[in-house]
C-alpha positions in Angstrom: -93.4 -86.8 153.0 -95.0 -85.8 149.7 -92.6 -84.6 147.0 -94.9 -81.9 145.8 -94.7 -78.7 147.9 -97.7 -76.5 147.7 -95.9 -73.1 147.8 -92.6 -71.5 147.4 -92.5 -70.8 151.2 -93.2 -74.5 151.9 -90.2 -75.5 149.7 -88.0 -72.9 151.5 -88.9 -74.2 154.9 -88.5 -77.9 153.7 -85.1 -77.1 152.4 -84.1 -75.2 155.6 -85.3 -78.1 157.8 -82.2 -80.2 157.1 -78.9 -79.3 158.9 -76.7 -80.3 156.0 -78.6 -78.0 153.6 -78.4 -75.2 156.1 -74.7 -75.8 156.4 -74.4 -75.7 152.6 -76.1 -72.3 152.6 -73.8 -71.0 155.3 -70.8 -72.2 153.4 -72.0 -70.6 150.2 -72.6 -67.3 152.0 -68.9 -67.4 153.1 -67.5 -68.9 149.9 -69.7 -68.2 146.9 -69.2 -70.2 143.7 -67.9 -73.4 145.2 -68.0 -76.5 143.0 -70.3 -79.4 143.8 -67.2 -81.5 144.5 -65.8 -78.9 147.0 -69.1 -78.8 148.8 -69.3 -82.6 148.9 -65.8 -82.9 150.3 -66.5 -80.3 153.0 -69.5 -82.2 154.2 -67.9 -85.7 153.8 -70.6 -86.6 151.3 -70.4 -88.5 148.1 -71.4 -86.6 145.0 -74.9 -88.3 144.6 -75.7 -87.4 148.2 -74.6 -83.8 147.8 -76.5 -83.6 144.5 -79.7 -84.6 146.2 -79.3 -81.9 148.8 -78.5 -79.3 146.1 -81.6 -80.4 144.1 -83.8 -79.6 147.1 -82.1 -76.2 147.6 -82.4 -75.5 143.9 -86.1 -76.5 143.8 -86.6 -74.0 146.7 -84.8 -71.3 144.7 -82.1 -71.0 147.4 -79.2 -71.7 145.1 -78.2 -71.4 141.5 -75.9 -73.7 139.6 -73.6 -72.6 136.7 -71.8 -75.2 134.6 -68.4 -74.3 133.0 -67.0 -77.3 131.2 -67.3 -80.2 133.6 -67.4 -78.1 136.7 -70.7 -77.0 138.3 -70.4 -74.0 140.6 -73.0 -73.3 143.2 -74.1 -69.9 144.5 -76.5 -68.6 147.1 -79.8 -67.1 146.0 -81.3 -65.5 149.2 -84.6 -64.2 147.9 -86.8 -67.1 149.2 -85.2 -66.7 152.6 -86.2 -63.0 152.6 -89.9 -64.0 152.0 -89.7 -66.5 154.8 -88.2 -63.9 157.2 -90.9 -61.5 156.3 -93.5 -64.1 157.2 -91.7 -65.0 160.4 -91.5 -61.4 161.4 -95.3 -61.3 161.8 -94.8 -63.5 164.8 -91.8 -61.7 166.3 -94.0 -59.9 168.9 -95.0 -63.3 170.4 -91.4 -64.2 171.3 -90.4 -60.6 172.1 -93.1 -60.4 174.8 -91.9 -63.7 176.3 -88.3 -62.5 176.3 -89.3 -59.2 177.9 -91.1 -61.2 180.7 -88.1 -63.4 181.2 -85.8 -60.4 181.5 -88.2 -58.8 184.1 -88.2 -62.0 186.1 -84.4 -62.3 186.1 -84.0 -58.7 187.1 -86.6 -59.1 189.9 -84.9 -62.2 191.1 -81.5 -60.5 191.1 -82.9 -57.5 193.0 -84.0 -59.9 195.9 
């Protein structure tokens, strides 16, 4: 995979493609301002591994890091996800139609 992403949305989706990074975002939504060490411990990762994940999230603009002394705190920055959701919402009608058809089939089958 090329390291250079062509757009902000590409970086967002690339960052969200990894389950560990999604987990980090979920954790930060519940517990903002965790340290890198706390995050690494909660995912059973060593600091270099967590740092690589945080670099991807930071490059995508999904997190911010603040250093106080020797401690680096990480916080969620949701703006790029809002852009991705706006893009995805354009396609919502496609899966909504499919779900509506599924409900109709199930109801028809139950009526028999």
